[in-house]
C-alpha positions as CSV (number, residue, x, y, z in Angstrom):
1,M,229.9,69.6,-50.2
2,S,227.2,68.3,-47.4
3,D,228.1,65.9,-44.6
4,H,225.7,63.4,-46.8
5,N,227.6,63.7,-50.0
6,A,231.2,63.1,-48.9
7,A,230.4,60.1,-47.2
8,W,229.1,58.9,-51.1
9,Q,231.8,59.8,-52.3
10,E,233.3,57.6,-49.7
11,V,231.5,54.6,-51.0
12,Q,233.2,55.5,-54.6
13,A,237.4,56.0,-52.7
14,C,236.2,52.0,-52.1
15,K,238.9,49.4,-54.3
16,T,236.6,46.1,-52.3
17,L,233.7,45.1,-52.1
18,F,234.2,44.1,-48.7
19,Q,234.6,48.3,-48.1
20,V,232.1,49.0,-50.5
21,H,229.7,47.2,-47.5
22,E,230.5,48.8,-44.2
23,A,231.1,52.3,-46.8
24,L,227.1,51.6,-47.1
25,G,226.6,50.8,-43.5
26,R,227.7,53.6,-43.0
27,L,225.1,55.3,-45.2
28,R,222.4,53.5,-44.3
29,P,218.6,54.5,-43.6
30,S,217.0,54.0,-40.2
31,A,214.1,51.5,-40.3
32,T,212.1,54.1,-39.8
33,A,213.4,55.9,-42.9
34,D,210.3,56.5,-45.4
35,V,210.0,54.2,-48.5
36,A,211.8,57.0,-50.8
37,R,214.3,57.1,-48.7
38,W,215.0,53.3,-48.4
39,R,214.5,53.1,-52.0
40,A,216.8,55.7,-53.4
41,Y,220.1,54.0,-51.2
42,R,219.9,50.9,-52.6
43,L,219.0,51.9,-56.3
44,R,222.3,53.9,-55.3
45,S,223.9,51.0,-53.7
46,A,222.6,48.8,-56.3
47,K,225.3,51.2,-58.6
48,A,227.5,51.3,-56.1
49,Y,227.6,47.0,-56.5
50,E,228.7,47.9,-59.9
51,W,231.3,49.9,-60.4
52,I,233.0,48.4,-57.3
53,A,232.4,44.2,-59.8
54,D,234.4,45.7,-62.2
55,V,237.3,47.0,-60.1
56,D,237.2,43.8,-57.3
57,R,237.3,41.5,-59.9
58,G,238.5,39.3,-56.8
59,H,234.6,39.0,-56.1
60,H,232.6,39.9,-59.5
61,H,229.9,37.5,-59.5
62,E,228.9,38.2,-55.8
63,A,229.2,42.5,-56.1
64,L,227.2,41.8,-59.3
65,Y,224.1,39.8,-56.7
66,W,224.1,42.5,-54.2
67,A,223.7,45.1,-57.1
68,R,220.6,42.7,-58.6
69,R,219.5,41.8,-55.0
70,E,219.5,46.2,-53.9
71,R,217.8,46.5,-57.2
72,E,215.5,43.9,-56.2
73,Q,214.6,45.6,-52.8
74,A,213.9,49.0,-54.6
75,S,211.2,47.4,-57.1
76,Q,209.7,46.1,-54.3
77,N,209.3,49.4,-52.2
78,T,210.6,48.1,-48.9
79,T,211.8,49.9,-46.1
80,G,215.1,48.8,-44.2
81,G,212.9,46.3,-42.3
82,G,211.7,44.5,-45.4
83,A,207.5,46.1,-44.1
84,D,206.2,47.7,-47.2
85,R,205.0,50.3,-46.5
86,S,203.8,52.4,-49.5
């Protein structure tokens, strides 16, 4: 198993929204990563936030906000810095 897959398994093991934020921060691509890599990261992050919304019910709505935000960012084809590189 690659380090990258192990890191995503760490996200799946989280029990709180805070833990998901921390784990996703460690997986975040570099600011110079290409748009495709950022899009994949954002879509996978959105799934993680949707999942944690059902696990950490006290932060349900906040987690759904983050999921929606990540999906919007993915659909805009932006990099981590927000600049359009398509």
